[in-house]
A tleap script that builds the chain and sets N, CA, C and O, in Angstrom:
source leaprc.protein.ff14SB
mol = sequence {
  NMET ALA LEU PRO GLY TYR ASP ALA SER THR
  VAL ALA GLU GLU SER LEU GLU GLN VAL GLY
  ALA ARG VAL ASP VAL VAL ALA ASP ALA ILE
  PRO GLU ARG PHE GLY LEU SER GLN SER ASP
  SER GLU PRO PRO ALA ALA ALA LEU SER ALA
  PRO VAL ASP LEU VAL ALA CYS ASN GLU LEU
  ARG ALA VAL GLU ALA ILE ARG ILE THR LEU
  ASP TYR ASP PRO THR ALA LEU PRO PRO GLY
  ALA SER PRO THR ASP VAL ALA VAL ALA VAL
  GLU THR GLY ASN GLU TRP GLN ARG ARG HIE
  SER ARG VAL ASP LEU GLU GLU THR MET VAL
  THR ALA VAL LEU ASN ASP ARG PRO PRO GLY
  SER THR VAL VAL ALA VAL TYR ASP ASP ARG
  ASN GLU GLY PRO ARG GLU SER ARG CGLU
}
set mol.1.N position { 0.858 -1.172 0.000 }
set mol.1.CA position { 0.000 0.000 0.000 }
set mol.1.C position { 0.899 1.227 0.000 }
set mol.1.O position { 1.766 1.357 0.864 }
set mol.2.N position { 0.706 2.118 -0.946 }
set mol.2.CA position { 1.538 3.312 -1.082 }
set mol.2.C position { 1.251 4.312 0.026 }
set mol.2.O position { 0.126 4.430 0.511 }
set mol.3.N position { 2.284 5.018 0.407 }
set mol.3.CA position { 2.146 6.088 1.393 }
set mol.3.C position { 1.894 7.365 0.602 }
set mol.3.O position { 2.783 7.824 -0.116 }
set mol.4.N position { 0.702 7.950 0.717 }
set mol.4.CA position { 0.340 9.106 -0.111 }
set mol.4.C position { 1.371 10.230 -0.007 }
set mol.4.O position { 1.831 10.578 1.081 }
set mol.5.N position { 1.722 10.791 -1.176 }
set mol.5.CA position { 2.640 11.918 -1.225 }
set mol.5.C position { 4.104 11.519 -1.313 }
set mol.5.O position { 4.968 12.393 -1.387 }
set mol.6.N position { 4.410 10.219 -1.307 }
set mol.6.CA position { 5.796 9.760 -1.361 }
set mol.6.C position { 5.972 8.768 -2.493 }
set mol.6.O position { 5.085 7.962 -2.776 }
set mol.7.N position { 7.131 8.837 -3.139 }
set mol.7.CA position { 7.495 7.898 -4.186 }
set mol.7.C position { 7.636 6.514 -3.538 }
set mol.7.O position { 8.344 6.368 -2.541 }
set mol.8.N position { 6.980 5.518 -4.087 }
set mol.8.CA position { 6.990 4.175 -3.501 }
set mol.8.C position { 8.403 3.624 -3.344 }
set mol.8.O position { 8.645 2.800 -2.462 }
set mol.9.N position { 9.328 4.058 -4.174 }
set mol.9.CA position { 10.703 3.552 -4.083 }
set mol.9.C position { 11.443 4.099 -2.862 }
set mol.9.O position { 12.512 3.594 -2.520 }
set mol.10.N position { 10.898 5.120 -2.199 }
set mol.10.CA position { 11.548 5.688 -1.015 }
set mol.10.C position { 10.909 5.212 0.289 }
set mol.10.O position { 11.296 5.655 1.371 }
set mol.11.N position { 9.932 4.312 0.187 }
set mol.11.CA position { 9.195 3.848 1.360 }
set mol.11.C position { 9.641 2.433 1.726 }
set mol.11.O position { 9.598 1.526 0.895 }
set mol.12.N position { 10.070 2.252 2.977 }
set mol.12.CA position { 10.379 0.914 3.486 }
set mol.12.C position { 9.113 0.360 4.114 }
set mol.12.O position { 8.468 1.035 4.917 }
set mol.13.N position { 8.756 -0.861 3.755 }
set mol.13.CA position { 7.537 -1.485 4.253 }
set mol.13.C position { 7.879 -2.765 4.993 }
set mol.13.O position { 8.695 -3.565 4.535 }
set mol.14.N position { 7.245 -2.950 6.141 }
set mol.14.CA position { 7.406 -4.179 6.920 }
set mol.14.C position { 6.023 -4.614 7.391 }
set mol.14.O position { 5.146 -3.781 7.620 }
set mol.15.N position { 5.834 -5.919 7.535 }
set mol.15.CA position { 4.561 -6.404 8.067 }
set mol.15.C position { 4.800 -7.622 8.948 }
set mol.15.O position { 5.792 -8.337 8.805 }
set mol.16.N position { 3.880 -7.831 9.844 }
set mol.16.CA position { 3.870 -8.992 10.727 }
set mol.16.C position { 2.461 -9.557 10.614 }
set mol.16.O position { 1.584 -9.250 11.421 }
set mol.17.N position { 2.264 -10.384 9.601 }
set mol.17.CA position { 0.923 -10.845 9.236 }
set mol.17.C position { 0.217 -11.607 10.350 }
set mol.17.O position { -1.001 -11.489 10.487 }
set mol.18.N position { 0.949 -12.390 11.157 }
set mol.18.CA position { 0.272 -13.211 12.162 }
set mol.18.C position { -0.461 -12.389 13.204 }
set mol.18.O position { -1.361 -12.907 13.865 }
set mol.19.N position { -0.101 -11.114 13.373 }
set mol.19.CA position { -0.843 -10.252 14.303 }
set mol.19.C position { -1.495 -9.075 13.593 }
set mol.19.O position { -2.090 -8.215 14.243 }
set mol.20.N position { -1.392 -9.024 12.273 }
set mol.20.CA position { -2.056 -7.965 11.522 }
set mol.20.C position { -1.459 -6.598 11.753 }
set mol.20.O position { -2.187 -5.641 12.017 }
set mol.21.N position { -0.138 -6.486 11.657 }
set mol.21.CA position { 0.539 -5.199 11.860 }
set mol.21.C position { 1.379 -4.872 10.636 }
set mol.21.O position { 2.007 -5.748 10.041 }
set mol.22.N position { 1.376 -3.593 10.272 }
set mol.22.CA position { 2.168 -3.107 9.151 }
set mol.22.C position { 2.759 -1.747 9.504 }
set mol.22.O position { 2.159 -0.967 10.243 }
set mol.23.N position { 3.941 -1.478 8.966 }
set mol.23.CA position { 4.556 -0.170 9.144 }
set mol.23.C position { 5.222 0.223 7.831 }
set mol.23.O position { 5.868 -0.592 7.172 }
set mol.24.N position { 5.049 1.486 7.469 }
set mol.24.CA position { 5.685 2.071 6.294 }
set mol.24.C position { 6.487 3.267 6.777 }
set mol.24.O position { 5.989 4.076 7.560 }
set mol.25.N position { 7.736 3.387 6.313 }
set mol.25.CA position { 8.614 4.449 6.791 }
set mol.25.C position { 9.285 5.152 5.619 }
set mol.25.O position { 9.746 4.514 4.672 }
set mol.26.N position { 9.333 6.482 5.699 }
set mol.26.CA position { 10.149 7.289 4.797 }
set mol.26.C position { 11.150 8.009 5.688 }
set mol.26.O position { 10.771 8.838 6.514 }
set mol.27.N position { 12.442 7.686 5.516 }
set mol.27.CA position { 13.492 8.274 6.354 }
set mol.27.C position { 14.806 8.246 5.590 }
set mol.27.O position { 14.980 7.458 4.661 }
set mol.28.N position { 15.733 9.117 5.992 }
set mol.28.CA position { 17.051 9.128 5.355 }
set mol.28.C position { 17.855 7.890 5.703 }
set mol.28.O position { 18.607 7.385 4.870 }
set mol.29.N position { 17.704 7.395 6.928 }
set mol.29.CA position { 18.454 6.212 7.368 }
set mol.29.C position { 17.509 5.220 8.024 }
set mol.29.O position { 16.923 5.489 9.073 }
set mol.30.N position { 17.375 4.062 7.380 }
set mol.30.CA position { 16.551 2.984 7.920 }
set mol.30.C position { 17.465 1.779 8.093 }
set mol.30.O position { 17.967 1.239 7.108 }
set mol.31.N position { 17.688 1.352 9.331 }
set mol.31.CA position { 18.582 0.218 9.547 }
set mol.31.C position { 18.046 -1.064 8.914 }
set mol.31.O position { 16.834 -1.262 8.835 }
set mol.32.N position { 18.944 -1.928 8.468 }
set mol.32.CA position { 18.527 -3.185 7.850 }
set mol.32.C position { 17.678 -4.023 8.774 }
set mol.32.O position { 16.781 -4.734 8.321 }
set mol.33.N position { 17.948 -3.949 10.068 }
set mol.33.CA position { 17.215 -4.788 11.013 }
set mol.33.C position { 15.870 -4.201 11.423 }
set mol.33.O position { 15.163 -4.799 12.234 }
set mol.34.N position { 15.498 -3.033 10.876 }
set mol.34.CA position { 14.205 -2.429 11.192 }
set mol.34.C position { 13.091 -3.389 10.789 }
set mol.34.O position { 13.146 -4.006 9.725 }
set mol.35.N position { 12.081 -3.510 11.647 }
set mol.35.CA position { 10.951 -4.373 11.342 }
set mol.35.C position { 9.968 -4.421 12.483 }
set mol.35.O position { 9.919 -3.515 13.315 }
set mol.36.N position { 9.183 -5.485 12.523 }
set mol.36.CA position { 8.153 -5.678 13.531 }
set mol.36.C position { 8.342 -7.035 14.201 }
set mol.36.O position { 8.775 -7.999 13.570 }
set mol.37.N position { 8.011 -7.094 15.488 }
set mol.37.CA position { 8.020 -8.372 16.191 }
set mol.37.C position { 6.914 -8.359 17.241 }
set mol.37.O position { 6.494 -7.298 17.702 }
set mol.38.N position { 6.451 -9.546 17.610 }
set mol.38.CA position { 5.457 -9.628 18.675 }
set mol.38.C position { 6.110 -9.161 19.959 }
set mol.38.O position { 7.275 -9.462 20.217 }
set mol.39.N position { 5.364 -8.429 20.757 }
set mol.39.CA position { 5.894 -7.825 21.977 }
set mol.39.C position { 5.558 -8.658 23.208 }
set mol.39.O position { 4.536 -9.342 23.265 }
set mol.40.N position { 6.450 -8.576 24.190 }
set mol.40.CA position { 6.196 -9.192 25.495 }
set mol.40.C position { 5.560 -8.198 26.456 }
set mol.40.O position { 5.231 -8.559 27.586 }
set mol.41.N position { 5.381 -6.943 26.022 }
set mol.41.CA position { 4.809 -5.904 26.891 }
set mol.41.C position { 3.375 -6.237 27.276 }
set mol.41.O position { 2.618 -6.815 26.496 }
set mol.42.N position { 3.027 -5.861 28.488 }
set mol.42.CA position { 1.653 -6.030 28.961 }
set mol.42.C position { 0.781 -4.985 28.258 }
set mol.42.O position { 1.053 -3.790 28.376 }
set mol.43.N position { -0.260 -5.405 27.529 }
set mol.43.CA position { -1.106 -4.422 26.850 }
set mol.43.C position { -1.962 -3.659 27.849 }
set mol.43.O position { -2.210 -4.151 28.950 }
set mol.44.N position { -2.417 -2.460 27.481 }
set mol.44.CA position { -3.319 -1.716 28.369 }
set mol.44.C position { -4.675 -2.414 28.436 }
set mol.44.O position { -5.002 -3.250 27.595 }
set mol.45.N position { -5.451 -2.055 29.446 }
set mol.45.CA position { -6.772 -2.663 29.634 }
set mol.45.C position { -7.673 -2.448 28.420 }
set mol.45.O position { -8.543 -3.274 28.144 }
set mol.46.N position { -7.479 -1.364 27.703 }
set mol.46.CA position { -8.324 -1.013 26.559 }
set mol.46.C position { -7.826 -1.614 25.241 }
set mol.46.O position { -8.306 -1.226 24.176 }
set mol.47.N position { -6.876 -2.549 25.290 }
set mol.47.CA position { -6.276 -3.101 24.072 }
set mol.47.C position { -7.292 -3.875 23.237 }
set mol.47.O position { -8.121 -4.620 23.760 }
set mol.48.N position { -7.200 -3.675 21.931 }
set mol.48.CA position { -8.041 -4.385 20.972 }
set mol.48.C position { -7.196 -5.225 20.015 }
set mol.48.O position { -7.719 -5.838 19.084 }
set mol.49.N position { -5.879 -5.247 20.257 }
set mol.49.CA position { -4.958 -6.038 19.450 }
set mol.49.C position { -3.795 -6.464 20.332 }
set mol.49.O position { -3.648 -5.995 21.461 }
set mol.50.N position { -2.984 -7.344 19.809 }
set mol.50.CA position { -1.768 -7.737 20.515 }
set mol.50.C position { -0.736 -6.623 20.365 }
set mol.50.O position { -0.681 -5.982 19.316 }
set mol.51.N position { 0.086 -6.376 21.391 }
set mol.51.CA position { 1.127 -5.363 21.252 }
set mol.51.C position { 2.217 -5.833 20.289 }
set mol.51.O position { 2.529 -7.021 20.208 }
set mol.52.N position { 2.786 -4.869 19.563 }
set mol.52.CA position { 3.812 -5.131 18.563 }
set mol.52.C position { 4.980 -4.193 18.812 }
set mol.52.O position { 4.787 -3.017 19.121 }
set mol.53.N position { 6.201 -4.719 18.677 }
set mol.53.CA position { 7.398 -3.888 18.818 }
set mol.53.C position { 7.894 -3.438 17.455 }
set mol.53.O position { 7.945 -4.224 16.509 }
set mol.54.N position { 8.261 -2.156 17.363 }
set mol.54.CA position { 8.941 -1.620 16.194 }
set mol.54.C position { 10.433 -1.820 16.457 }
set mol.54.O position { 11.023 -1.077 17.243 }
set mol.55.N position { 11.045 -2.801 15.819 }
set mol.55.CA position { 12.439 -3.159 16.051 }
set mol.55.C position { 13.358 -2.118 15.422 }
set mol.55.O position { 13.177 -1.742 14.264 }
set mol.56.N position { 14.344 -1.655 16.187 }
set mol.56.CA position { 15.338 -0.675 15.751 }
set mol.56.C position { 14.713 0.679 15.422 }
set mol.56.O position { 15.273 1.448 14.641 }
set mol.57.N position { 13.567 0.971 16.009 }
set mol.57.CA position { 12.869 2.237 15.769 }
set mol.57.C position { 13.736 3.434 16.153 }
set mol.57.O position { 13.729 4.457 15.468 }
set mol.58.N position { 14.480 3.303 17.249 }
set mol.58.CA position { 15.304 4.425 17.708 }
set mol.58.C position { 16.501 4.682 16.800 }
set mol.58.O position { 17.203 5.678 16.975 }
set mol.59.N position { 16.745 3.799 15.835 }
set mol.59.CA position { 17.851 3.995 14.894 }
set mol.59.C position { 17.411 4.689 13.603 }
set mol.59.O position { 18.248 4.998 12.756 }
set mol.60.N position { 16.111 4.936 13.445 }
set mol.60.CA position { 15.635 5.669 12.272 }
set mol.60.C position { 16.156 7.098 12.341 }
set mol.60.O position { 16.146 7.703 13.413 }
set mol.61.N position { 16.602 7.636 11.239 }
set mol.61.CA position { 17.129 8.999 11.189 }
set mol.61.C position { 16.400 9.812 10.127 }
set mol.61.O position { 16.094 9.320 9.041 }
set mol.62.N position { 16.132 11.061 10.467 }
set mol.62.CA position { 15.492 12.009 9.550 }
set mol.62.C position { 14.190 11.428 8.986 }
set mol.62.O position { 14.012 11.325 7.772 }
set mol.63.N position { 13.297 11.057 9.889 }
set mol.63.CA position { 12.014 10.475 9.491 }
set mol.63.C position { 11.134 11.558 8.887 }
set mol.63.O position { 10.936 12.617 9.482 }
set mol.64.N position { 10.612 11.282 7.704 }
set mol.64.CA position { 9.651 12.188 7.080 }
set mol.64.C position { 8.228 11.735 7.399 }
set mol.64.O position { 7.342 12.554 7.641 }
set mol.65.N position { 8.025 10.421 7.396 }
set mol.65.CA position { 6.694 9.887 7.690 }
set mol.65.C position { 6.826 8.438 8.140 }
set mol.65.O position { 7.689 7.697 7.669 }
set mol.66.N position { 5.959 8.059 9.054 }
set mol.66.CA position { 5.849 6.669 9.473 }
set mol.66.C position { 4.366 6.378 9.650 }
set mol.66.O position { 3.653 7.089 10.358 }
set mol.67.N position { 3.917 5.309 8.986 }
set mol.67.CA position { 2.513 4.919 9.067 }
set mol.67.C position { 2.444 3.562 9.758 }
set mol.67.O position { 3.076 2.598 9.327 }
set mol.68.N position { 1.671 3.503 10.829 }
set mol.68.CA position { 1.492 2.275 11.602 }
set mol.68.C position { 0.045 1.836 11.424 }
set mol.68.O position { -0.878 2.598 11.713 }
set mol.69.N position { -0.155 0.612 10.951 }
set mol.69.CA position { -1.498 0.076 10.730 }
set mol.69.C position { -1.632 -1.223 11.514 }
set mol.69.O position { -0.794 -2.118 11.404 }
set mol.70.N position { -2.684 -1.314 12.297 }
set mol.70.CA position { -2.934 -2.492 13.125 }
set mol.70.C position { -4.345 -3.013 12.896 }
set mol.70.O position { -5.302 -2.240 12.867 }
set mol.71.N position { -4.471 -4.318 12.734 }
set mol.71.CA position { -5.791 -4.933 12.737 }
set mol.71.C position { -6.270 -4.934 14.184 }
set mol.71.O position { -5.459 -5.049 15.102 }
set mol.72.N position { -7.573 -4.810 14.395 }
set mol.72.CA position { -8.106 -4.853 15.749 }
set mol.72.C position { -9.337 -5.747 15.783 }
set mol.72.O position { -9.939 -6.047 14.752 }
set mol.73.N position { -9.693 -6.161 16.984 }
set mol.73.CA position { -10.838 -7.044 17.185 }
set mol.73.C position { -12.052 -6.217 17.597 }
set mol.73.O position { -12.129 -5.779 18.745 }
set mol.74.N position { -13.000 -5.993 16.692 }
set mol.74.CA position { -14.158 -5.160 17.041 }
set mol.74.C position { -15.048 -5.800 18.109 }
set mol.74.O position { -15.811 -5.098 18.773 }
set mol.75.N position { -14.960 -7.120 18.283 }
set mol.75.CA position { -15.778 -7.767 19.313 }
set mol.75.C position { -15.237 -7.479 20.716 }
set mol.75.O position { -15.919 -7.747 21.705 }
set mol.76.N position { -14.016 -6.934 20.813 }
set mol.76.CA position { -13.437 -6.594 22.113 }
set mol.76.C position { -13.832 -5.194 22.583 }
set mol.76.O position { -13.490 -4.792 23.695 }
set mol.77.N position { -14.552 -4.451 21.739 }
set mol.77.CA position { -15.031 -3.129 22.154 }
set mol.77.C position { -16.045 -3.277 23.284 }
set mol.77.O position { -16.819 -4.234 23.294 }
set mol.78.N position { -16.052 -2.352 24.228 }
set mol.78.CA position { -17.041 -2.415 25.309 }
set mol.78.C position { -18.464 -2.294 24.754 }
set mol.78.O position { -18.660 -1.701 23.693 }
set mol.79.N position { -19.443 -2.838 25.447 }
set mol.79.CA position { -20.840 -2.712 25.007 }
set mol.79.C position { -21.219 -1.243 24.806 }
set mol.79.O position { -20.930 -0.399 25.654 }
set mol.80.N position { -21.860 -0.950 23.692 }
set mol.80.CA position { -22.305 0.403 23.404 }
set mol.80.C position { -21.226 1.313 22.834 }
set mol.80.O position { -21.509 2.466 22.508 }
set mol.81.N position { -19.991 0.823 22.707 }
set mol.81.CA position { -18.897 1.648 22.190 }
set mol.81.C position { -19.053 1.866 20.691 }
set mol.81.O position { -19.532 0.991 19.970 }
set mol.82.N position { -18.648 3.025 20.242 }
set mol.82.CA position { -18.657 3.316 18.818 }
set mol.82.C position { -17.489 2.605 18.152 }
set mol.82.O position { -16.373 2.643 18.671 }
set mol.83.N position { -17.719 1.961 17.021 }
set mol.83.CA position { -16.622 1.277 16.340 }
set mol.83.C position { -15.575 2.241 15.767 }
set mol.83.O position { -14.516 1.811 15.309 }
set mol.84.N position { -15.873 3.531 15.797 }
set mol.84.CA position { -14.881 4.504 15.330 }
set mol.84.C position { -13.962 4.975 16.458 }
set mol.84.O position { -13.017 5.726 16.213 }
set mol.85.N position { -14.230 4.542 17.683 }
set mol.85.CA position { -13.421 4.955 18.831 }
set mol.85.C position { -12.256 3.998 19.056 }
set mol.85.O position { -12.152 3.349 20.097 }
set mol.86.N position { -11.388 3.928 18.056 }
set mol.86.CA position { -10.211 3.069 18.105 }
set mol.86.C position { -9.020 3.925 17.709 }
set mol.86.O position { -9.133 4.779 16.829 }
set mol.87.N position { -7.872 3.703 18.356 }
set mol.87.CA position { -6.674 4.479 18.058 }
set mol.87.C position { -5.438 3.602 18.204 }
set mol.87.O position { -5.461 2.568 18.872 }
set mol.88.N position { -4.363 4.038 17.567 }
set mol.88.CA position { -3.051 3.433 17.792 }
set mol.88.C position { -2.480 4.088 19.038 }
set mol.88.O position { -2.493 5.313 19.164 }
set mol.89.N position { -1.981 3.274 19.958 }
set mol.89.CA position { -1.350 3.791 21.170 }
set mol.89.C position { 0.099 3.315 21.203 }
set mol.89.O position { 0.416 2.209 20.765 }
set mol.90.N position { 0.977 4.180 21.735 }
set mol.90.CA position { 2.404 3.899 21.829 }
set mol.90.C position { 2.800 3.876 23.297 }
set mol.90.O position { 2.457 4.786 24.052 }
set mol.91.N position { 3.521 2.837 23.700 }
set mol.91.CA position { 3.984 2.732 25.083 }
set mol.91.C position { 5.170 3.667 25.305 }
set mol.91.O position { 6.160 3.629 24.574 }
set mol.92.N position { 5.045 4.504 26.328 }
set mol.92.CA position { 6.118 5.442 26.677 }
set mol.92.C position { 6.390 5.330 28.165 }
set mol.92.O position { 5.829 6.078 28.966 }
set mol.93.N position { 7.243 4.405 28.526 }
set mol.93.CA position { 7.512 4.208 29.946 }
set mol.93.C position { 6.352 3.516 30.609 }
set mol.93.O position { 6.067 2.356 30.312 }
set mol.94.N position { 5.666 4.221 31.520 }
set mol.94.CA position { 4.556 3.577 32.234 }
set mol.94.C position { 3.196 4.101 31.808 }
set mol.94.O position { 2.248 4.066 32.593 }
set mol.95.N position { 3.083 4.591 30.569 }
set mol.95.CA position { 1.783 5.008 30.049 }
set mol.95.C position { 1.715 4.713 28.555 }
set mol.95.O position { 2.729 4.442 27.911 }
set mol.96.N position { 0.519 4.770 28.028 }
set mol.96.CA position { 0.269 4.567 26.598 }
set mol.96.C position { -0.267 5.861 26.026 }
set mol.96.O position { -1.291 6.364 26.488 }
set mol.97.N position { 0.409 6.411 25.024 }
set mol.97.CA position { -0.042 7.640 24.361 }
set mol.97.C position { -0.837 7.269 23.122 }
set mol.97.O position { -0.353 6.565 22.235 }
set mol.98.N position { -2.061 7.757 23.084 }
set mol.98.CA position { -2.876 7.554 21.890 }
set mol.98.C position { -2.438 8.549 20.834 }
set mol.98.O position { -2.175 9.712 21.140 }
set mol.99.N position { -2.361 8.097 19.598 }
set mol.99.CA position { -1.999 8.951 18.472 }
set mol.99.C position { -3.250 9.188 17.633 }
set mol.99.O position { -4.141 8.340 17.571 }
set mol.100.N position { -3.305 10.350 16.990 }
set mol.100.CA position { -4.422 10.631 16.088 }
set mol.100.C position { -4.457 9.501 15.055 }
set mol.100.O position { -3.446 9.209 14.417 }
set mol.101.N position { -5.610 8.874 14.893 }
set mol.101.CA position { -5.711 7.682 14.056 }
set mol.101.C position { -6.956 7.725 13.189 }
set mol.101.O position { -7.916 8.440 13.475 }
set mol.102.N position { -6.912 6.947 12.131 }
set mol.102.CA position { -8.039 6.791 11.212 }
set mol.102.C position { -8.459 5.326 11.248 }
set mol.102.O position { -7.618 4.430 11.181 }
set mol.103.N position { -9.765 5.087 11.355 }
set mol.103.CA position { -10.303 3.733 11.457 }
set mol.103.C position { -10.930 3.326 10.131 }
set mol.103.O position { -11.695 4.086 9.537 }
set mol.104.N position { -10.602 2.126 9.672 }
set mol.104.CA position { -11.239 1.530 8.505 }
set mol.104.C position { -12.189 0.462 9.046 }
set mol.104.O position { -11.761 -0.634 9.407 }
set mol.105.N position { -13.478 0.792 9.097 }
set mol.105.CA position { -14.471 -0.107 9.685 }
set mol.105.C position { -14.636 -1.392 8.876 }
set mol.105.O position { -14.834 -2.465 9.447 }
set mol.106.N position { -14.557 -1.288 7.574 }
set mol.106.CA position { -14.749 -2.457 6.723 }
set mol.106.C position { -13.620 -3.477 6.904 }
set mol.106.O position { -13.870 -4.681 6.961 }
set mol.107.N position { -12.384 -2.991 6.992 }
set mol.107.CA position { -11.226 -3.873 7.131 }
set mol.107.C position { -10.838 -4.119 8.593 }
set mol.107.O position { -9.935 -4.912 8.860 }
set mol.108.N position { -11.500 -3.457 9.537 }
set mol.108.CA position { -11.190 -3.484 10.978 }
set mol.108.C position { -9.698 -3.241 11.218 }
set mol.108.O position { -8.999 -4.035 11.848 }
set mol.109.N position { -9.248 -2.098 10.681 }
set mol.109.CA position { -7.867 -1.659 10.850 }
set mol.109.C position { -7.870 -0.227 11.365 }
set mol.109.O position { -8.794 0.540 11.099 }
set mol.110.N position { -6.823 0.120 12.104 }
set mol.110.CA position { -6.630 1.486 12.565 }
set mol.110.C position { -5.233 1.916 12.127 }
set mol.110.O position { -4.280 1.140 12.199 }
set mol.111.N position { -5.124 3.179 11.667 }
set mol.111.CA position { -3.866 3.674 11.129 }
set mol.111.C position { -3.524 5.022 11.735 }
set mol.111.O position { -4.375 5.905 11.849 }
set mol.112.N position { -2.266 5.165 12.122 }
set mol.112.CA position { -1.732 6.455 12.577 }
set mol.112.C position { -0.575 6.817 11.663 }
set mol.112.O position { 0.276 5.979 11.366 }
set mol.113.N position { -0.545 8.072 11.215 }
set mol.113.CA position { 0.557 8.575 10.405 }
set mol.113.C position { 1.271 9.646 11.214 }
set mol.113.O position { 0.658 10.621 11.649 }
set mol.114.N position { 2.571 9.457 11.412 }
set mol.114.CA position { 3.381 10.376 12.209 }
set mol.114.C position { 4.432 11.027 11.330 }
set mol.114.O position { 4.815 10.480 10.296 }
set mol.115.N position { 4.899 12.206 11.747 }
set mol.115.CA position { 5.948 12.902 11.010 }
set mol.115.C position { 7.313 12.741 11.665 }
set mol.115.O position { 8.271 13.410 11.276 }
set mol.116.N position { 7.407 11.871 12.642 }
set mol.116.CA position { 8.666 11.603 13.332 }
set mol.116.C position { 8.548 10.222 13.967 }
set mol.116.O position { 7.488 9.598 13.930 }
set mol.117.N position { 9.642 9.757 14.547 }
set mol.117.CA position { 9.589 8.476 15.254 }
set mol.117.C position { 8.547 8.575 16.356 }
set mol.117.O position { 8.367 9.642 16.943 }
set mol.118.N position { 7.851 7.462 16.646 }
set mol.118.CA position { 6.921 7.490 17.773 }
set mol.118.C position { 7.698 7.638 19.077 }
set mol.118.O position { 8.894 7.352 19.111 }
set mol.119.N position { 7.045 8.078 20.150 }
set mol.119.CA position { 7.732 8.295 21.419 }
set mol.119.C position { 8.131 7.003 22.127 }
set mol.119.O position { 8.743 7.054 23.194 }
set mol.120.N position { 7.803 5.868 21.568 }
set mol.120.CA position { 8.175 4.568 22.113 }
set mol.120.C position { 8.233 3.574 20.975 }
set mol.120.O position { 7.997 3.932 19.821 }
set mol.121.N position { 8.548 2.318 21.290 }
set mol.121.CA position { 8.681 1.343 20.212 }
set mol.121.C position { 7.639 0.226 20.260 }
set mol.121.O position { 7.652 -0.659 19.404 }
set mol.122.N position { 6.739 0.250 21.241 }
set mol.122.CA position { 5.676 -0.757 21.314 }
set mol.122.C position { 4.344 -0.083 21.008 }
set mol.122.O position { 4.021 0.964 21.570 }
set mol.123.N position { 3.574 -0.697 20.108 }
set mol.123.CA position { 2.295 -0.122 19.688 }
set mol.123.C position { 1.188 -1.159 19.838 }
set mol.123.O position { 1.434 -2.365 19.818 }
set mol.124.N position { -0.041 -0.657 19.990 }
set mol.124.CA position { -1.213 -1.513 20.134 }
set mol.124.C position { -2.446 -0.716 19.707 }
set mol.124.O position { -2.466 0.510 19.814 }
set mol.125.N position { -3.468 -1.414 19.226 }
set mol.125.CA position { -4.753 -0.761 18.951 }
set mol.125.C position { -5.545 -0.749 20.257 }
set mol.125.O position { -5.609 -1.758 20.959 }
set mol.126.N position { -6.150 0.400 20.579 }
set mol.126.CA position { -6.897 0.538 21.829 }
set mol.126.C position { -8.265 1.167 21.585 }
set mol.126.O position { -8.488 1.859 20.592 }
set mol.127.N position { -9.176 0.902 22.530 }
set mol.127.CA position { -10.457 1.613 22.568 }
set mol.127.C position { -10.168 3.009 23.073 }
set mol.127.O position { -9.488 3.177 24.085 }
set mol.128.N position { -10.678 4.014 22.376 }
set mol.128.CA position { -10.402 5.408 22.712 }
set mol.128.C position { -11.703 6.189 22.629 }
set mol.128.O position { -12.099 6.619 21.546 }
set mol.129.N position { -12.374 6.379 23.767 }
set mol.129.CA position { -13.649 7.087 23.761 }
set mol.129.C position { -13.500 8.577 24.011 }
set mol.129.O position { -14.494 9.286 24.169 }
set mol.130.N position { -12.260 9.055 24.049 }
set mol.130.CA position { -12.018 10.487 24.277 }
set mol.130.C position { -11.655 11.159 22.964 }
set mol.130.O position { -10.796 10.673 22.228 }
set mol.131.N position { -12.304 12.269 22.672 }
set mol.131.CA position { -11.957 13.028 21.468 }
set mol.131.C position { -10.616 13.710 21.618 }
set mol.131.O position { -9.874 13.841 20.645 }
set mol.132.N position { -10.304 14.131 22.785 }
set mol.132.CA position { -9.014 14.744 23.101 }
set mol.132.C position { -8.396 13.915 24.214 }
set mol.132.O position { -9.015 12.967 24.698 }
set mol.133.N position { -7.208 14.252 24.617 }
set mol.133.CA position { -6.571 13.507 25.701 }
set mol.133.C position { -5.830 12.298 25.186 }
set mol.133.O position { -6.379 11.196 25.186 }
set mol.134.N position { -4.586 12.473 24.741 }
set mol.134.CA position { -3.863 11.397 24.094 }
set mol.134.C position { -3.257 10.373 25.033 }
set mol.134.O position { -2.576 9.465 24.557 }
set mol.135.N position { -3.465 10.463 26.346 }
set mol.135.CA position { -2.745 9.567 27.256 }
set mol.135.C position { -3.686 8.665 28.045 }
set mol.135.O position { -4.814 9.032 28.372 }
set mol.136.N position { -3.182 7.485 28.333 }
set mol.136.CA position { -3.866 6.566 29.237 }
set mol.136.C position { -2.814 6.030 30.182 }
set mol.136.O position { -1.794 5.509 29.732 }
set mol.137.N position { -3.032 6.143 31.460 }
set mol.137.CA position { -2.093 5.589 32.428 }
set mol.137.C position { -2.185 4.069 32.397 }
set mol.137.O position { -3.264 3.504 32.216 }
set mol.138.N position { -1.040 3.415 32.577 }
set mol.138.CA position { -1.034 1.958 32.651 }
set mol.138.C position { -1.504 1.544 34.028 }
set mol.138.O position { -1.327 2.271 35.006 }
set mol.139.N position { -2.099 0.382 34.093 }
set mol.139.CA position { -2.564 -0.133 35.380 }
set mol.139.C position { -1.563 -1.097 35.939 }
set mol.139.O position { -1.771 -1.643 37.023 }
savepdb mol mol.pdb
quit
């Protein structure tokens, strides 16, 4: 899947199909070992997907864009929750920061596009019923 506004030849793409995670990166320096792996991190209570690690994320240099796409389980949404209240969250120490995200209801995927490296290297799809407020404390 092309990253809008960028030449496909400048985009590095990685996927981890068994958990439904994909990442596309445009950067001046992308290490060969950059990729995705299943995470051992404890997911937040609001998790709708398995956590995934962005391997060698801190080695990316001069990032122009990074797109993180995660499949999520709509049956894990709380009763009465809107199916559009899903976001990509990034683990930053002892909290999860929600990133502005776009939900594809038909494909049950959530996507966040960032203009720099994320503030952490573990990501997960979460239920997000707040229009503002990008943070959730870990329990």
